[in-house]
N, CA, C and O of each residue as an XYZ file, in Angstrom:
440
protein
N      15.847     -6.784      4.446
C      15.362     -5.446      4.742
C      15.904     -5.012      6.110
O      15.754     -5.732      7.097
N      16.511     -3.876      6.161
C      17.226     -3.459      7.365
C      16.363     -3.206      8.589
O      16.755     -3.600      9.688
N      15.236     -2.585      8.456
C      14.358     -2.300      9.592
C      12.923     -2.603      9.179
O      12.624     -2.646      7.986
N      12.027     -2.815     10.147
C      10.641     -3.137      9.785
C      10.033     -2.063      8.879
O      10.261     -0.869      9.072
N       9.273     -2.500      7.910
C       8.691     -1.573      6.938
C       7.856     -0.479      7.596
O       7.936      0.683      7.198
N       7.051     -0.841      8.606
C       6.142      0.143      9.197
C       6.872      1.263      9.936
O       6.258      2.279     10.262
N       8.176      1.100     10.210
C       8.934      2.150     10.903
C       9.667      3.077      9.936
O      10.240      4.085     10.349
N       9.647      2.738      8.667
C      10.357      3.533      7.667
C       9.456      4.609      7.095
O       8.251      4.615      7.347
N      10.031      5.514      6.330
C       9.281      6.575      5.663
C       9.450      6.452      4.160
O      10.460      5.944      3.672
N       8.458      6.918      3.443
C       8.540      6.940      1.992
C       9.498      8.043      1.569
O       9.610      9.071      2.236
N      10.191      7.821      0.450
C      11.104      8.834     -0.075
C      11.027      8.817     -1.592
O      10.388      7.947     -2.184
N      11.675      9.773     -2.207
C      11.623      9.896     -3.659
C      12.181      8.649     -4.323
O      13.243      8.150     -3.950
N      11.461      8.161     -5.296
C      11.903      7.009     -6.076
C      12.249      7.421     -7.504
O      12.516      6.573     -8.356
N      12.242      8.715     -7.755
C      12.539      9.233     -9.092
C      13.874      8.691     -9.581
O      14.884      8.780     -8.884
N      13.870      8.134    -10.773
C      15.094      7.604    -11.358
C      15.447      6.191    -10.931
O      16.375      5.597    -11.481
N      14.730      5.641     -9.965
C      14.990      4.272     -9.517
C      14.234      3.301    -10.415
O      13.150      3.629    -10.896
N      14.780      2.124    -10.646
C      14.023      1.141    -11.434
C      12.907      0.523    -10.595
O      13.003      0.434     -9.371
N      11.856      0.103    -11.277
C      10.775     -0.616    -10.591
C      11.304     -1.956    -10.103
O      12.236     -2.515    -10.682
N      10.703     -2.466     -9.039
C      11.105     -3.761     -8.497
C      10.937     -4.872     -9.534
O      10.023     -4.849    -10.358
N      11.834     -5.828     -9.466
C      11.716     -7.046    -10.263
C      10.696     -7.964     -9.585
O      10.376     -7.763     -8.414
N      10.186     -8.958    -10.297
C       9.284     -9.913     -9.643
C       9.915    -10.568     -8.411
O       9.214    -10.844     -7.437
N      11.204    -10.816     -8.438
C      11.880    -11.424     -7.291
C      11.885    -10.470     -6.088
O      11.695    -10.897     -4.949
N      12.100     -9.201     -6.346
C      12.060     -8.220     -5.249
C      10.650     -8.111     -4.682
O      10.470     -8.008     -3.468
N       9.658     -8.135     -5.554
C       8.263     -8.073     -5.104
C       7.977     -9.259     -4.185
O       7.378     -9.085     -3.124
N       8.393    -10.448     -4.578
C       8.154    -11.634     -3.757
C       8.841    -11.529     -2.398
O       8.283    -11.956     -1.387
N      10.027    -10.972     -2.369
C      10.737    -10.813     -1.097
C      10.005     -9.836     -0.182
O       9.873    -10.087      1.015
N       9.535     -8.737     -0.733
C       8.869     -7.720      0.078
C       7.456     -8.120      0.465
O       7.006     -7.798      1.565
N       6.742     -8.818     -0.422
C       5.343     -9.163     -0.141
C       5.229    -10.059      1.081
O       4.189    -10.081      1.740
N       6.272    -10.787      1.386
C       6.239    -11.631      2.583
C       6.189    -10.801      3.860
O       5.798    -11.303      4.914
N       6.582     -9.541      3.769
C       6.523     -8.637      4.922
C       5.117     -8.082      5.157
O       4.809     -7.596      6.246
N       4.278     -8.158      4.141
C       2.883     -7.692      4.248
C       1.974     -8.797      3.688
O       1.414     -8.650      2.601
N       1.830     -9.902      4.431
C       1.221    -11.120      3.893
C      -0.254    -11.017      3.497
O      -0.736    -11.870      2.752
N      -0.971    -10.022      3.961
C      -2.379     -9.892      3.579
C      -2.560     -9.153      2.257
O      -3.676     -9.031      1.753
N      -1.461     -8.665      1.701
C      -1.487     -7.964      0.425
C      -1.137     -8.939     -0.687
O      -0.470     -9.945     -0.443
N      -1.582     -8.651     -1.912
C      -1.241     -9.496     -3.052
C      -0.778     -8.605     -4.199
O      -1.143     -7.432     -4.278
N       0.019     -9.171     -5.071
C       0.465     -8.402     -6.232
C      -0.266     -8.898     -7.471
O      -0.694    -10.050     -7.543
N      -0.400     -7.999     -8.445
C      -1.025     -8.394     -9.694
C      -0.061     -9.259    -10.505
O       1.094     -9.435    -10.116
N      -0.525     -9.788    -11.611
C       0.275    -10.712    -12.402
C       1.558    -10.092    -12.946
O       2.575    -10.775    -13.058
N       1.519     -8.815    -13.282
C       2.732     -8.207    -13.829
C       3.557     -7.479    -12.763
O       4.475     -6.729    -13.096
N       3.238     -7.695    -11.504
C       3.948     -7.156    -10.331
C       4.195     -5.655    -10.418
O       5.283     -5.172    -10.103
N       3.154     -4.914    -10.856
C       3.257     -3.456    -10.868
C       2.380     -2.814     -9.802
O       2.458     -1.607     -9.577
N       1.544     -3.617     -9.145
C       0.602     -3.114     -8.146
C       0.457     -4.142     -7.030
O       0.498     -5.348     -7.273
N       0.287     -3.650     -5.801
C      -0.137     -4.515     -4.703
C      -1.451     -3.976     -4.171
O      -1.722     -2.779     -4.269
N      -2.267     -4.854     -3.609
C      -3.583     -4.449     -3.128
C      -4.019     -5.324     -1.966
O      -3.526     -6.432     -1.757
N      -4.960     -4.778     -1.228
C      -5.590     -5.518     -0.137
C      -7.011     -5.007      0.029
O      -7.268     -3.811     -0.110
N      -7.935     -5.920      0.329
C      -9.310     -5.539      0.626
C      -9.550     -5.681      2.121
O      -9.267     -6.721      2.716
N     -10.072     -4.630      2.708
C     -10.382     -4.572      4.140
C     -11.897     -4.650      4.295
O     -12.636     -4.052      3.513
N     -12.359     -5.387      5.303
C     -13.788     -5.577      5.556
C     -14.148     -4.896      6.882
O     -13.456     -5.063      7.887
N     -15.228     -4.138      6.864
C     -15.676     -3.415      8.058
C     -17.116     -3.766      8.390
O     -17.821     -4.378      7.588
N     -17.542     -3.372      9.579
C     -18.904     -3.675     10.015
C     -19.959     -2.864      9.285
O     -21.075     -3.338      9.067
N     -19.606     -1.640      8.907
C     -20.585     -0.779      8.259
C     -19.873      0.310      7.458
O     -18.647      0.410      7.460
N     -20.671      1.111      6.783
C     -20.148      2.173      5.924
C     -19.340      3.190      6.727
O     -18.274      3.620      6.286
N     -19.834      3.572      7.891
C     -19.147      4.576      8.705
C     -17.738      4.117      9.081
O     -16.789      4.896      8.987
N     -17.594      2.873      9.503
C     -16.259      2.353      9.842
C     -15.342      2.354      8.619
O     -14.151      2.645      8.729
N     -15.900      2.030      7.461
C     -15.105      2.034      6.224
C     -14.600      3.439      5.916
O     -13.445      3.614      5.527
N     -15.452      4.430      6.085
C     -15.066      5.815      5.782
C     -14.057      6.344      6.799
O     -13.153      7.094      6.431
N     -14.191      5.977      8.044
C     -13.194      6.368      9.053
C     -11.825      5.829      8.640
O     -10.824      6.543      8.706
N     -11.789      4.572      8.215
C     -10.538      3.961      7.760
C      -9.983      4.710      6.544
O      -8.791      5.015      6.499
N     -10.829      5.006      5.567
C     -10.399      5.732      4.372
C      -9.769      7.066      4.758
O      -8.733      7.448      4.213
N     -10.386      7.767      5.686
C      -9.847      9.063      6.110
C      -8.491      8.915      6.801
O      -7.617      9.767      6.643
N      -8.315      7.846      7.559
C      -7.018      7.605      8.197
C      -5.950      7.286      7.147
O      -4.818      7.760      7.244
N      -6.311      6.492      6.157
C      -5.370      6.179      5.075
C      -5.017      7.455      4.310
O      -3.860      7.664      3.946
N      -6.006      8.299      4.070
C      -5.750      9.559      3.360
C      -4.780     10.444      4.142
O      -3.878     11.044      3.558
N      -4.965     10.526      5.462
C      -4.048     11.318      6.285
C      -2.632     10.765      6.243
O      -1.667     11.522      6.139
N      -2.508      9.448      6.325
C      -1.205      8.805      6.234
C      -0.559      9.074      4.879
O       0.630      9.381      4.805
N      -1.336      8.960      3.814
C      -0.820      9.186      2.464
C      -0.286     10.606      2.314
O       0.749     10.815      1.680
N      -0.971     11.569      2.884
C      -0.494     12.946      2.826
C       0.826     13.111      3.576
O       1.741     13.775      3.089
N       0.922     12.516      4.748
C       2.164     12.608      5.524
C       3.332     11.953      4.803
O       4.447     12.474      4.824
N       3.083     10.818      4.168
C       4.147     10.069      3.486
C       4.374     10.539      2.044
O       5.361     10.167      1.410
N       3.456     11.354      1.540
C       3.527     11.835      0.157
C       3.570     10.667     -0.834
O       4.298     10.692     -1.827
N       2.772      9.655     -0.534
C       2.643      8.488     -1.415
C       1.182      8.074     -1.372
O       0.710      7.568     -0.353
N       0.468      8.282     -2.460
C      -0.988      8.194     -2.471
C      -1.499      6.931     -3.162
O      -1.183      6.685     -4.326
N      -2.284      6.137     -2.447
C      -2.859      4.917     -3.020
C      -4.149      5.205     -3.775
O      -4.710      6.297     -3.677
N      -4.605      4.229     -4.516
C      -5.970      4.227     -5.014
C      -6.812      3.583     -3.919
O      -6.427      2.566     -3.342
N      -7.962      4.185     -3.640
C      -8.845      3.688     -2.586
C     -10.238      3.516     -3.177
O     -10.797      4.449     -3.754
N     -10.798      2.311     -3.028
C     -12.118      2.000     -3.548
C     -13.014      1.524     -2.412
O     -12.688      0.559     -1.720
N     -14.140      2.200     -2.220
C     -15.145      1.756     -1.249
C     -16.217      1.026     -2.047
O     -16.756      1.568     -3.012
N     -16.523     -0.197     -1.648
C     -17.522     -0.966     -2.383
C     -18.322     -1.833     -1.414
O     -17.885     -2.148     -0.307
N     -19.506     -2.201     -1.877
C     -20.426     -3.001     -1.060
C     -20.631     -2.396      0.328
O     -20.839     -3.122      1.300
N     -20.572     -1.105      0.416
C     -20.794     -0.247      1.582
C     -19.880     -0.509      2.769
O     -19.775      0.358      3.637
N     -19.221     -1.644      2.856
C     -18.392     -1.911      4.036
C     -17.038     -2.535      3.691
O     -16.349     -3.056      4.568
N     -16.667     -2.482      2.431
C     -15.365     -3.002      2.012
C     -14.549     -1.869      1.406
O     -15.080     -0.997      0.717
N     -13.254     -1.898      1.675
C     -12.342     -0.899      1.122
C     -11.163     -1.654      0.513
O     -10.488     -2.424      1.195
N     -10.927     -1.428     -0.762
C      -9.749     -1.993     -1.412
C      -8.754     -0.865     -1.641
O      -9.083      0.174     -2.212
N      -7.541     -1.095     -1.186
C      -6.460     -0.133     -1.340
C      -5.436     -0.757     -2.279
O      -5.022     -1.900     -2.081
N      -5.025     -0.007     -3.304
C      -3.971     -0.501     -4.189
C      -2.849      0.526     -4.250
O      -3.075      1.734     -4.179
N      -1.644      0.010     -4.383
C      -0.444      0.846     -4.364
C       0.446      0.543     -5.561
O       0.600     -0.612     -5.958
N       1.018      1.573     -6.122
C       2.038      1.493     -7.154
C       2.812      2.802     -7.107
O       2.311      3.802     -6.592
N       4.000      2.801     -7.628
C       4.781      4.045     -7.715
C       4.675      4.521     -9.156
O       5.399      4.053    -10.034
N       3.770      5.452     -9.383
C       3.463      5.907    -10.733
C       4.686      6.476    -11.452
O       4.842      6.285    -12.658
N       5.547      7.173    -10.717
C       6.697      7.836    -11.350
C       7.684      6.862    -11.975
O       8.471      7.253    -12.837
N       7.655      5.588    -11.551
C       8.570      4.599    -12.128
C       7.814      3.486    -12.846
O       8.430      2.571    -13.394
N       6.497      3.557    -12.846
C       5.699      2.580    -13.570
C       5.698      1.183    -12.976
O       5.589      0.195    -13.703
N       5.818      1.098    -11.669
C       5.815     -0.205    -11.017
C       5.931     -0.069     -9.518
O       5.646      0.987     -8.954
N       6.346     -1.133     -8.883
C       6.444     -1.159     -7.428
C       7.819     -0.712     -6.952
O       8.833     -0.930     -7.614
N       7.819     -0.082     -5.787
C       9.060      0.357     -5.146
C       8.952      0.101     -3.649
O       7.919     -0.348     -3.153
N      10.008      0.386     -2.961
C      10.049      0.303     -1.504
C       8.866      1.047     -0.881
O       8.265      0.565      0.079
N       8.536      2.211     -1.422
C       7.457      3.031     -0.863
C       6.122      2.291     -0.784
O       5.367      2.474      0.171
N       5.835      1.473     -1.764
C       4.557      0.766     -1.780
C       4.444     -0.208     -0.615
O       3.381     -0.350     -0.011
N       5.530     -0.866     -0.311
C       5.522     -1.837      0.788
C       5.578     -1.137      2.151
O       5.005     -1.625      3.125
N       6.261     -0.003      2.215
C       6.254      0.804      3.437
C       4.828      1.270      3.723
O       4.348      1.161      4.851
N       4.155      1.789      2.696
C       2.763      2.244      2.886
C       1.845      1.085      3.265
O       0.981      1.246      4.127
N       2.014     -0.073      2.640
C       1.174     -1.226      2.966
C       1.325     -1.585      4.438
O       0.333     -1.834      5.123
N       2.556     -1.613      4.923
C       2.791     -1.951      6.340
C       2.193     -0.881      7.246
O       1.612     -1.204      8.282
N       2.328      0.376      6.873
C       1.757      1.460      7.687
C       0.231      1.410      7.690
O      -0.404      1.657      8.715
N      -0.353      1.088      6.527
C      -1.812      0.967      6.464
C      -2.282     -0.199      7.332
O      -3.298     -0.090      8.020
N      -1.558     -1.303      7.306
C      -1.912     -2.428      8.173
C      -1.905     -2.013      9.643
O      -2.723     -2.491     10.428
N      -0.995     -1.137     10.011
C      -0.903     -0.683     11.409
C      -2.038      0.236     11.810
O      -2.266      0.437     13.003
N      -2.755      0.797     10.855
C      -3.911      1.645     11.176
C      -4.968      0.820     11.901
O      -5.650      1.310     12.801
N      -5.092     -0.445     11.490
C      -6.096     -1.313     12.121
C      -5.691     -1.564     13.522
O      -6.389     -2.272     14.249
């Protein structure tokens, strides 16, 4: 990977193939707290906070980032202080560079 993921920007993936399992493994090492599902179409991470308010502040920051990058994750708030974020590139039916860029940027929010 030419430059750190968190310094890159998301771009159109239209027409690009989804990452292979080997590509997913190479990229996931750049965001070690994230995991991929068995069919390597999604990556996710669960974040733990002290309380509901901290969780919602984080969700709002992720939402702002997603709008700027034009790449929107699924966000789940559960057990009042946990937030699970999952990423996939819907337009190609799997993972792309954008998912790992967003994961690194979300990690930097903390």
